[in-house]
Structure formats: C-alpha cells, structure tokens
C-alpha positions in Angstrom: 27.7 -3.4 33.0 26.4 -6.9 32.7 28.7 -9.9 33.3 29.1 -12.2 30.4 27.0 -15.3 30.3 28.4 -18.8 30.5 27.8 -19.3 26.8 29.7 -16.1 26.0 32.6 -17.1 28.2 32.7 -20.6 26.6 32.6 -19.0 23.1 35.4 -16.6 24.0 37.5 -19.5 25.4 36.8 -21.5 22.3 37.9 -18.8 20.0 40.9 -17.8 22.1 42.1 -21.4 22.3 41.6 -22.0 18.6 43.4 -18.7 17.7 46.4 -19.4 19.9 46.7 -23.0 18.7 46.3 -22.0 15.1 48.8 -19.1 15.3 51.4 -21.3 17.0 50.9 -24.3 14.6 51.0 -22.2 11.4 54.0 -20.3 12.5 55.9 -23.4 13.2 54.7 -25.3 10.1 55.4 -22.6 7.5 58.4 -21.1 9.0 56.9 -17.7 9.3 60.1 -16.3 10.7 63.5 -16.3 9.0 66.3 -18.5 10.3 68.0 -15.6 12.2 64.7 -14.5 13.7 63.8 -18.0 14.6 67.1 -18.6 16.3 66.8 -15.4 18.3 63.3 -16.2 19.3 64.2 -19.7 20.4 67.1 -18.4 22.4 64.8 -15.9 24.0 62.3 -18.6 24.9 65.1 -20.8 26.2 66.3 -17.9 28.4 62.8 -17.3 29.7 62.4 -21.0 30.4 65.7 -21.2 32.2 64.8 -18.2 34.3 61.4 -19.9 35.1 63.2 -23.1 36.0 65.3 -21.3 38.5 62.2 -19.5 39.8 59.7 -22.3 40.0 61.8 -25.4 39.8 60.1 -28.3 37.8 56.7 -26.6 37.7 57.4 -25.7 34.1 57.3 -29.4 33.2 53.8 -29.5 34.5 52.9 -26.5 32.4 54.3 -28.1 29.3 52.1 -31.2 30.0 49.1 -29.0 30.9 49.1 -27.0 27.7 47.8 -29.8 25.4 45.3 -30.8 28.1 44.0 -27.3 28.4 43.8 -27.0 24.6 41.7 -30.2 24.4 39.5 -29.0 27.2 38.9 -25.7 25.4 38.0 -27.6 22.3 35.5 -29.7 24.3 34.0 -26.7 25.9 33.5 -25.1 22.6 32.1 -28.2 21.0 29.6 -28.6 23.9 28.5 -25.0 23.9 27.9 -25.2 20.1 25.7 -28.3 20.4 22.1 -27.8 19.3 20.7 -28.8 22.7 22.9 -26.3 24.5 21.8 -23.6 22.2 18.1 -24.5 22.6 18.5 -24.6 26.4 20.2 -21.2 26.4 17.5 -19.6 24.3 14.6 -21.3 26.2 16.1 -20.0 29.5 15.3 -16.4 28.3 12.1 -15.2 29.9 10.6 -13.9 26.6 11.6 -16.9 24.5 9.6 -19.9 23.3 11.5 -22.5 21.4 9.7 -24.8 19.0 11.6 -27.7 17.4 10.8 -30.3 14.8 12.9 -33.1 16.3 11.5 -34.5 19.5 15.0 -35.6 20.6 16.1 -32.0 20.8 13.3 -31.2 23.2 14.1 -34.0 25.7 15.3 -32.7 29.0 14.6 -29.1 28.3 11.4 -27.8 30.0 9.1 -25.7 28.0 10.4 -26.5 24.5 7.5 -27.3 22.2 7.6 -29.9 19.4 6.1 -28.9 16.1 3.9 -31.6 14.5 
C-alpha cells in the first residue's frame, strides 16, 4: 500500500475542512433541527464542554480560538495546492511526465518545464 502524496493529503484536508465548516454553518443558519432537538443538542454540548473544562481546565478556550485559525489554514492549504504552479510542479515531478506550458511565468522556478512558442 502506498502512502498518500502531499497533494492528496492537502486535497483531503481541503475537502474535510470545507465539509465540516459548511455542515456546521448551514445547520446553524437554516435551523436544520427543531427547537426541541436544538435545545437537547445544545444541552449535550454544554455538558460535554463542562466535563472537558473539569478535565482540561481552560484548554478548551484555546481550542475555541484555534478552530477558526485551523479552518483558515486548511483553506490556505487547499488554495495553494490548487494553484496552477503547484499542479505543474506536481506533474513535472513524475518521472514519465513532461509539462509544456504557454505562459512563461508558469514555468519559472520549475526545472524541466518547457514553454511552447
């Protein structure tokens, strides 16, 4: 079994972060759950958070601050991995590949990439 490549890991993180953020945001915005279910869910989350507070102290506050930072980082990782230069570099790194581009700026800094004239 082969390990996933860096591009595959970044793509998975991009989609996982996007899916988690989207599901949470949509659920909150459209009121996916009824009032009784929402109240029970909030009470359950509050109980879990209170248990975590007792277990870890104020570490949960750090986690609450870290979640938006991690979400932004995942978005940046996804954005960078989808950049044309990143894709060209990934393909050019394959031993059997030869990339030819029409824009000379895309070939800058990537050894072996040919520019079509």
